[in-house]
Chimera marker file (.cmm) of the C-alpha trace (Angstrom):
<marker_set name="trace">
<marker id="1" x="-43.540" y="-34.197" z="31.856" r="1" g="1" b="0" radius="0.5"/>
<marker id="2" x="-47.336" y="-34.042" z="31.348" r="1" g="1" b="0" radius="0.5"/>
<marker id="3" x="-48.875" y="-31.350" z="29.333" r="1" g="1" b="0" radius="0.5"/>
<marker id="4" x="-52.615" y="-32.452" z="30.466" r="1" g="1" b="0" radius="0.5"/>
<marker id="5" x="-54.267" y="-34.006" z="33.436" r="1" g="1" b="0" radius="0.5"/>
<marker id="6" x="-56.819" y="-37.003" z="33.686" r="1" g="1" b="0" radius="0.5"/>
<marker id="7" x="-59.829" y="-35.467" z="34.875" r="1" g="1" b="0" radius="0.5"/>
<marker id="8" x="-61.295" y="-32.027" z="35.331" r="1" g="1" b="0" radius="0.5"/>
<marker id="9" x="-64.707" y="-30.547" z="36.571" r="1" g="1" b="0" radius="0.5"/>
<marker id="10" x="-66.113" y="-28.147" z="34.468" r="1" g="1" b="0" radius="0.5"/>
<marker id="11" x="-69.152" y="-25.836" z="35.092" r="1" g="1" b="0" radius="0.5"/>
<marker id="12" x="-71.166" y="-24.246" z="32.162" r="1" g="1" b="0" radius="0.5"/>
<marker id="13" x="-71.733" y="-22.157" z="30.052" r="1" g="1" b="0" radius="0.5"/>
<marker id="14" x="-68.947" y="-23.875" z="27.874" r="1" g="1" b="0" radius="0.5"/>
<marker id="15" x="-67.199" y="-22.618" z="24.918" r="1" g="1" b="0" radius="0.5"/>
<marker id="16" x="-67.005" y="-25.063" z="22.330" r="1" g="1" b="0" radius="0.5"/>
<marker id="17" x="-64.522" y="-24.699" z="19.526" r="1" g="1" b="0" radius="0.5"/>
<marker id="18" x="-64.461" y="-26.554" z="16.468" r="1" g="1" b="0" radius="0.5"/>
<marker id="19" x="-61.234" y="-28.078" z="15.310" r="1" g="1" b="0" radius="0.5"/>
<marker id="20" x="-58.985" y="-25.178" z="13.967" r="1" g="1" b="0" radius="0.5"/>
<marker id="21" x="-56.879" y="-25.745" z="10.868" r="1" g="1" b="0" radius="0.5"/>
<marker id="22" x="-53.429" y="-24.679" z="9.895" r="1" g="1" b="0" radius="0.5"/>
<marker id="23" x="-54.324" y="-22.529" z="7.233" r="1" g="1" b="0" radius="0.5"/>
<marker id="24" x="-54.398" y="-18.596" z="7.287" r="1" g="1" b="0" radius="0.5"/>
<marker id="25" x="-55.289" y="-16.831" z="4.501" r="1" g="1" b="0" radius="0.5"/>
<marker id="26" x="-55.070" y="-19.296" z="1.867" r="1" g="1" b="0" radius="0.5"/>
<marker id="27" x="-51.475" y="-20.163" z="3.271" r="1" g="1" b="0" radius="0.5"/>
<marker id="28" x="-50.685" y="-23.539" z="4.504" r="1" g="1" b="0" radius="0.5"/>
<marker id="29" x="-46.917" y="-23.627" z="6.202" r="1" g="1" b="0" radius="0.5"/>
<marker id="30" x="-44.778" y="-26.662" z="5.781" r="1" g="1" b="0" radius="0.5"/>
<marker id="31" x="-43.422" y="-26.892" z="9.487" r="1" g="1" b="0" radius="0.5"/>
<marker id="32" x="-45.433" y="-28.203" z="12.162" r="1" g="1" b="0" radius="0.5"/>
<marker id="33" x="-44.253" y="-25.638" z="14.220" r="1" g="1" b="0" radius="0.5"/>
<marker id="34" x="-45.548" y="-22.783" z="12.018" r="1" g="1" b="0" radius="0.5"/>
<marker id="35" x="-49.020" y="-25.128" z="11.625" r="1" g="1" b="0" radius="0.5"/>
<marker id="36" x="-49.255" y="-25.274" z="15.200" r="1" g="1" b="0" radius="0.5"/>
<marker id="37" x="-48.568" y="-21.536" z="15.499" r="1" g="1" b="0" radius="0.5"/>
<marker id="38" x="-51.561" y="-20.841" z="13.508" r="1" g="1" b="0" radius="0.5"/>
<marker id="39" x="-53.783" y="-23.191" z="15.167" r="1" g="1" b="0" radius="0.5"/>
<marker id="40" x="-53.090" y="-22.019" z="18.729" r="1" g="1" b="0" radius="0.5"/>
<marker id="41" x="-53.311" y="-18.200" z="17.114" r="1" g="1" b="0" radius="0.5"/>
<marker id="42" x="-56.847" y="-19.146" z="15.646" r="1" g="1" b="0" radius="0.5"/>
<marker id="43" x="-57.783" y="-20.817" z="19.404" r="1" g="1" b="0" radius="0.5"/>
<marker id="44" x="-56.564" y="-18.068" z="21.507" r="1" g="1" b="0" radius="0.5"/>
<marker id="45" x="-58.599" y="-15.530" z="19.250" r="1" g="1" b="0" radius="0.5"/>
<marker id="46" x="-61.541" y="-17.517" z="19.674" r="1" g="1" b="0" radius="0.5"/>
<marker id="47" x="-61.117" y="-17.607" z="23.635" r="1" g="1" b="0" radius="0.5"/>
<marker id="48" x="-60.398" y="-13.836" z="23.861" r="1" g="1" b="0" radius="0.5"/>
<marker id="49" x="-63.359" y="-13.101" z="21.655" r="1" g="1" b="0" radius="0.5"/>
<marker id="50" x="-65.697" y="-14.937" z="24.095" r="1" g="1" b="0" radius="0.5"/>
<marker id="51" x="-64.121" y="-13.070" z="27.077" r="1" g="1" b="0" radius="0.5"/>
<marker id="52" x="-62.772" y="-16.588" z="28.084" r="1" g="1" b="0" radius="0.5"/>
<marker id="53" x="-59.191" y="-17.359" z="29.487" r="1" g="1" b="0" radius="0.5"/>
<marker id="54" x="-56.677" y="-19.860" z="28.231" r="1" g="1" b="0" radius="0.5"/>
<marker id="55" x="-55.812" y="-20.725" z="32.005" r="1" g="1" b="0" radius="0.5"/>
<marker id="56" x="-59.558" y="-22.065" z="31.882" r="1" g="1" b="0" radius="0.5"/>
<marker id="57" x="-59.225" y="-24.441" z="28.923" r="1" g="1" b="0" radius="0.5"/>
<marker id="58" x="-60.908" y="-27.577" z="29.811" r="1" g="1" b="0" radius="0.5"/>
<marker id="59" x="-60.168" y="-30.083" z="27.140" r="1" g="1" b="0" radius="0.5"/>
<marker id="60" x="-58.438" y="-30.190" z="23.677" r="1" g="1" b="0" radius="0.5"/>
<marker id="61" x="-58.388" y="-32.723" z="21.172" r="1" g="1" b="0" radius="0.5"/>
<marker id="62" x="-55.180" y="-32.727" z="19.061" r="1" g="1" b="0" radius="0.5"/>
<marker id="63" x="-55.108" y="-34.674" z="15.738" r="1" g="1" b="0" radius="0.5"/>
<marker id="64" x="-51.877" y="-35.343" z="13.965" r="1" g="1" b="0" radius="0.5"/>
<marker id="65" x="-50.776" y="-37.107" z="10.739" r="1" g="1" b="0" radius="0.5"/>
<marker id="66" x="-47.254" y="-38.557" z="11.958" r="1" g="1" b="0" radius="0.5"/>
<marker id="67" x="-45.956" y="-39.306" z="15.553" r="1" g="1" b="0" radius="0.5"/>
<marker id="68" x="-42.768" y="-37.366" z="14.741" r="1" g="1" b="0" radius="0.5"/>
<marker id="69" x="-44.473" y="-34.126" z="15.644" r="1" g="1" b="0" radius="0.5"/>
<marker id="70" x="-45.006" y="-35.039" z="19.254" r="1" g="1" b="0" radius="0.5"/>
<marker id="71" x="-42.048" y="-32.947" z="20.440" r="1" g="1" b="0" radius="0.5"/>
<marker id="72" x="-43.116" y="-29.967" z="18.631" r="1" g="1" b="0" radius="0.5"/>
<marker id="73" x="-46.825" y="-30.512" z="19.927" r="1" g="1" b="0" radius="0.5"/>
<marker id="74" x="-45.491" y="-30.845" z="23.491" r="1" g="1" b="0" radius="0.5"/>
<marker id="75" x="-43.352" y="-27.313" z="23.237" r="1" g="1" b="0" radius="0.5"/>
<marker id="76" x="-46.189" y="-25.550" z="21.655" r="1" g="1" b="0" radius="0.5"/>
<marker id="77" x="-48.844" y="-26.752" z="23.954" r="1" g="1" b="0" radius="0.5"/>
<marker id="78" x="-46.556" y="-26.412" z="27.184" r="1" g="1" b="0" radius="0.5"/>
<marker id="79" x="-46.147" y="-22.961" z="26.156" r="1" g="1" b="0" radius="0.5"/>
<marker id="80" x="-49.674" y="-21.945" z="25.222" r="1" g="1" b="0" radius="0.5"/>
<marker id="81" x="-51.357" y="-23.518" z="28.550" r="1" g="1" b="0" radius="0.5"/>
<marker id="82" x="-48.902" y="-21.925" z="30.823" r="1" g="1" b="0" radius="0.5"/>
<marker id="83" x="-49.492" y="-23.296" z="34.249" r="1" g="1" b="0" radius="0.5"/>
<marker id="84" x="-53.122" y="-24.845" z="33.089" r="1" g="1" b="0" radius="0.5"/>
<marker id="85" x="-53.030" y="-28.527" z="32.524" r="1" g="1" b="0" radius="0.5"/>
<marker id="86" x="-56.488" y="-29.620" z="30.632" r="1" g="1" b="0" radius="0.5"/>
<marker id="87" x="-57.479" y="-32.895" z="29.666" r="1" g="1" b="0" radius="0.5"/>
<marker id="88" x="-56.365" y="-33.840" z="26.246" r="1" g="1" b="0" radius="0.5"/>
<marker id="89" x="-56.880" y="-36.523" z="23.260" r="1" g="1" b="0" radius="0.5"/>
<marker id="90" x="-53.983" y="-36.604" z="21.027" r="1" g="1" b="0" radius="0.5"/>
<marker id="91" x="-54.849" y="-38.988" z="17.737" r="1" g="1" b="0" radius="0.5"/>
<marker id="92" x="-52.378" y="-39.838" z="15.367" r="1" g="1" b="0" radius="0.5"/>
<marker id="93" x="-54.595" y="-39.897" z="11.953" r="1" g="1" b="0" radius="0.5"/>
<marker id="94" x="-54.050" y="-41.249" z="8.413" r="1" g="1" b="0" radius="0.5"/>
<marker id="95" x="-54.955" y="-37.361" z="7.156" r="1" g="1" b="0" radius="0.5"/>
<marker id="96" x="-56.963" y="-34.303" z="7.773" r="1" g="1" b="0" radius="0.5"/>
<marker id="97" x="-59.586" y="-32.671" z="5.054" r="1" g="1" b="0" radius="0.5"/>
<marker id="98" x="-56.690" y="-30.779" z="3.636" r="1" g="1" b="0" radius="0.5"/>
<marker id="99" x="-53.443" y="-32.954" z="2.392" r="1" g="1" b="0" radius="0.5"/>
<marker id="100" x="-51.080" y="-30.320" z="3.591" r="1" g="1" b="0" radius="0.5"/>
<marker id="101" x="-52.421" y="-30.021" z="7.406" r="1" g="1" b="0" radius="0.5"/>
<marker id="102" x="-50.183" y="-31.823" z="9.737" r="1" g="1" b="0" radius="0.5"/>
<marker id="103" x="-52.129" y="-30.788" z="12.682" r="1" g="1" b="0" radius="0.5"/>
<marker id="104" x="-56.188" y="-29.869" z="13.592" r="1" g="1" b="0" radius="0.5"/>
<marker id="105" x="-56.746" y="-28.817" z="17.221" r="1" g="1" b="0" radius="0.5"/>
<marker id="106" x="-60.396" y="-28.288" z="19.263" r="1" g="1" b="0" radius="0.5"/>
<marker id="107" x="-61.352" y="-27.097" z="22.344" r="1" g="1" b="0" radius="0.5"/>
<marker id="108" x="-63.518" y="-26.783" z="25.072" r="1" g="1" b="0" radius="0.5"/>
<marker id="109" x="-63.425" y="-23.758" z="27.491" r="1" g="1" b="0" radius="0.5"/>
<marker id="110" x="-65.267" y="-22.851" z="30.517" r="1" g="1" b="0" radius="0.5"/>
<marker id="111" x="-66.717" y="-19.489" z="30.473" r="1" g="1" b="0" radius="0.5"/>
<marker id="112" x="-67.463" y="-18.510" z="33.798" r="1" g="1" b="0" radius="0.5"/>
<marker id="113" x="-64.718" y="-19.779" z="35.894" r="1" g="1" b="0" radius="0.5"/>
<link id1="1" id2="2" r="1" g="1" b="0" radius="0.2"/>
<link id1="2" id2="3" r="1" g="1" b="0" radius="0.2"/>
<link id1="3" id2="4" r="1" g="1" b="0" radius="0.2"/>
<link id1="4" id2="5" r="1" g="1" b="0" radius="0.2"/>
<link id1="5" id2="6" r="1" g="1" b="0" radius="0.2"/>
<link id1="6" id2="7" r="1" g="1" b="0" radius="0.2"/>
<link id1="7" id2="8" r="1" g="1" b="0" radius="0.2"/>
<link id1="8" id2="9" r="1" g="1" b="0" radius="0.2"/>
<link id1="9" id2="10" r="1" g="1" b="0" radius="0.2"/>
<link id1="10" id2="11" r="1" g="1" b="0" radius="0.2"/>
<link id1="11" id2="12" r="1" g="1" b="0" radius="0.2"/>
<link id1="12" id2="13" r="1" g="1" b="0" radius="0.2"/>
<link id1="13" id2="14" r="1" g="1" b="0" radius="0.2"/>
<link id1="14" id2="15" r="1" g="1" b="0" radius="0.2"/>
<link id1="15" id2="16" r="1" g="1" b="0" radius="0.2"/>
<link id1="16" id2="17" r="1" g="1" b="0" radius="0.2"/>
<link id1="17" id2="18" r="1" g="1" b="0" radius="0.2"/>
<link id1="18" id2="19" r="1" g="1" b="0" radius="0.2"/>
<link id1="19" id2="20" r="1" g="1" b="0" radius="0.2"/>
<link id1="20" id2="21" r="1" g="1" b="0" radius="0.2"/>
<link id1="21" id2="22" r="1" g="1" b="0" radius="0.2"/>
<link id1="22" id2="23" r="1" g="1" b="0" radius="0.2"/>
<link id1="23" id2="24" r="1" g="1" b="0" radius="0.2"/>
<link id1="24" id2="25" r="1" g="1" b="0" radius="0.2"/>
<link id1="25" id2="26" r="1" g="1" b="0" radius="0.2"/>
<link id1="26" id2="27" r="1" g="1" b="0" radius="0.2"/>
<link id1="27" id2="28" r="1" g="1" b="0" radius="0.2"/>
<link id1="28" id2="29" r="1" g="1" b="0" radius="0.2"/>
<link id1="29" id2="30" r="1" g="1" b="0" radius="0.2"/>
<link id1="30" id2="31" r="1" g="1" b="0" radius="0.2"/>
<link id1="31" id2="32" r="1" g="1" b="0" radius="0.2"/>
<link id1="32" id2="33" r="1" g="1" b="0" radius="0.2"/>
<link id1="33" id2="34" r="1" g="1" b="0" radius="0.2"/>
<link id1="34" id2="35" r="1" g="1" b="0" radius="0.2"/>
<link id1="35" id2="36" r="1" g="1" b="0" radius="0.2"/>
<link id1="36" id2="37" r="1" g="1" b="0" radius="0.2"/>
<link id1="37" id2="38" r="1" g="1" b="0" radius="0.2"/>
<link id1="38" id2="39" r="1" g="1" b="0" radius="0.2"/>
<link id1="39" id2="40" r="1" g="1" b="0" radius="0.2"/>
<link id1="40" id2="41" r="1" g="1" b="0" radius="0.2"/>
<link id1="41" id2="42" r="1" g="1" b="0" radius="0.2"/>
<link id1="42" id2="43" r="1" g="1" b="0" radius="0.2"/>
<link id1="43" id2="44" r="1" g="1" b="0" radius="0.2"/>
<link id1="44" id2="45" r="1" g="1" b="0" radius="0.2"/>
<link id1="45" id2="46" r="1" g="1" b="0" radius="0.2"/>
<link id1="46" id2="47" r="1" g="1" b="0" radius="0.2"/>
<link id1="47" id2="48" r="1" g="1" b="0" radius="0.2"/>
<link id1="48" id2="49" r="1" g="1" b="0" radius="0.2"/>
<link id1="49" id2="50" r="1" g="1" b="0" radius="0.2"/>
<link id1="50" id2="51" r="1" g="1" b="0" radius="0.2"/>
<link id1="51" id2="52" r="1" g="1" b="0" radius="0.2"/>
<link id1="52" id2="53" r="1" g="1" b="0" radius="0.2"/>
<link id1="53" id2="54" r="1" g="1" b="0" radius="0.2"/>
<link id1="54" id2="55" r="1" g="1" b="0" radius="0.2"/>
<link id1="55" id2="56" r="1" g="1" b="0" radius="0.2"/>
<link id1="56" id2="57" r="1" g="1" b="0" radius="0.2"/>
<link id1="57" id2="58" r="1" g="1" b="0" radius="0.2"/>
<link id1="58" id2="59" r="1" g="1" b="0" radius="0.2"/>
<link id1="59" id2="60" r="1" g="1" b="0" radius="0.2"/>
<link id1="60" id2="61" r="1" g="1" b="0" radius="0.2"/>
<link id1="61" id2="62" r="1" g="1" b="0" radius="0.2"/>
<link id1="62" id2="63" r="1" g="1" b="0" radius="0.2"/>
<link id1="63" id2="64" r="1" g="1" b="0" radius="0.2"/>
<link id1="64" id2="65" r="1" g="1" b="0" radius="0.2"/>
<link id1="65" id2="66" r="1" g="1" b="0" radius="0.2"/>
<link id1="66" id2="67" r="1" g="1" b="0" radius="0.2"/>
<link id1="67" id2="68" r="1" g="1" b="0" radius="0.2"/>
<link id1="68" id2="69" r="1" g="1" b="0" radius="0.2"/>
<link id1="69" id2="70" r="1" g="1" b="0" radius="0.2"/>
<link id1="70" id2="71" r="1" g="1" b="0" radius="0.2"/>
<link id1="71" id2="72" r="1" g="1" b="0" radius="0.2"/>
<link id1="72" id2="73" r="1" g="1" b="0" radius="0.2"/>
<link id1="73" id2="74" r="1" g="1" b="0" radius="0.2"/>
<link id1="74" id2="75" r="1" g="1" b="0" radius="0.2"/>
<link id1="75" id2="76" r="1" g="1" b="0" radius="0.2"/>
<link id1="76" id2="77" r="1" g="1" b="0" radius="0.2"/>
<link id1="77" id2="78" r="1" g="1" b="0" radius="0.2"/>
<link id1="78" id2="79" r="1" g="1" b="0" radius="0.2"/>
<link id1="79" id2="80" r="1" g="1" b="0" radius="0.2"/>
<link id1="80" id2="81" r="1" g="1" b="0" radius="0.2"/>
<link id1="81" id2="82" r="1" g="1" b="0" radius="0.2"/>
<link id1="82" id2="83" r="1" g="1" b="0" radius="0.2"/>
<link id1="83" id2="84" r="1" g="1" b="0" radius="0.2"/>
<link id1="84" id2="85" r="1" g="1" b="0" radius="0.2"/>
<link id1="85" id2="86" r="1" g="1" b="0" radius="0.2"/>
<link id1="86" id2="87" r="1" g="1" b="0" radius="0.2"/>
<link id1="87" id2="88" r="1" g="1" b="0" radius="0.2"/>
<link id1="88" id2="89" r="1" g="1" b="0" radius="0.2"/>
<link id1="89" id2="90" r="1" g="1" b="0" radius="0.2"/>
<link id1="90" id2="91" r="1" g="1" b="0" radius="0.2"/>
<link id1="91" id2="92" r="1" g="1" b="0" radius="0.2"/>
<link id1="92" id2="93" r="1" g="1" b="0" radius="0.2"/>
<link id1="93" id2="94" r="1" g="1" b="0" radius="0.2"/>
<link id1="94" id2="95" r="1" g="1" b="0" radius="0.2"/>
<link id1="95" id2="96" r="1" g="1" b="0" radius="0.2"/>
<link id1="96" id2="97" r="1" g="1" b="0" radius="0.2"/>
<link id1="97" id2="98" r="1" g="1" b="0" radius="0.2"/>
<link id1="98" id2="99" r="1" g="1" b="0" radius="0.2"/>
<link id1="99" id2="100" r="1" g="1" b="0" radius="0.2"/>
<link id1="100" id2="101" r="1" g="1" b="0" radius="0.2"/>
<link id1="101" id2="102" r="1" g="1" b="0" radius="0.2"/>
<link id1="102" id2="103" r="1" g="1" b="0" radius="0.2"/>
<link id1="103" id2="104" r="1" g="1" b="0" radius="0.2"/>
<link id1="104" id2="105" r="1" g="1" b="0" radius="0.2"/>
<link id1="105" id2="106" r="1" g="1" b="0" radius="0.2"/>
<link id1="106" id2="107" r="1" g="1" b="0" radius="0.2"/>
<link id1="107" id2="108" r="1" g="1" b="0" radius="0.2"/>
<link id1="108" id2="109" r="1" g="1" b="0" radius="0.2"/>
<link id1="109" id2="110" r="1" g="1" b="0" radius="0.2"/>
<link id1="110" id2="111" r="1" g="1" b="0" radius="0.2"/>
<link id1="111" id2="112" r="1" g="1" b="0" radius="0.2"/>
<link id1="112" id2="113" r="1" g="1" b="0" radius="0.2"/>
</marker_set>
């Protein structure tokens, strides 16, 4: 099941969301599911604060520290996106800015769609 599309036309203006990390109030959960919940909650809040919609997400870049997290990512992103299928890059990295981070996600969201 594809949770992304190969290409998408996006019109400006464009909301560019920096990489969101799984830390909330100095707390970093251990499970990938909880880390994804925090990251996606942060992204949803930024989208909402900018009067945009998750259904308009054009692109996401997902950085994971291990391929064993792919199923959790698929499940969480499928629920987060709904019917939308943005373009996506997913990269397995050796590490993120904090040694306990397992995921970081950034996004591009058009504002006038």
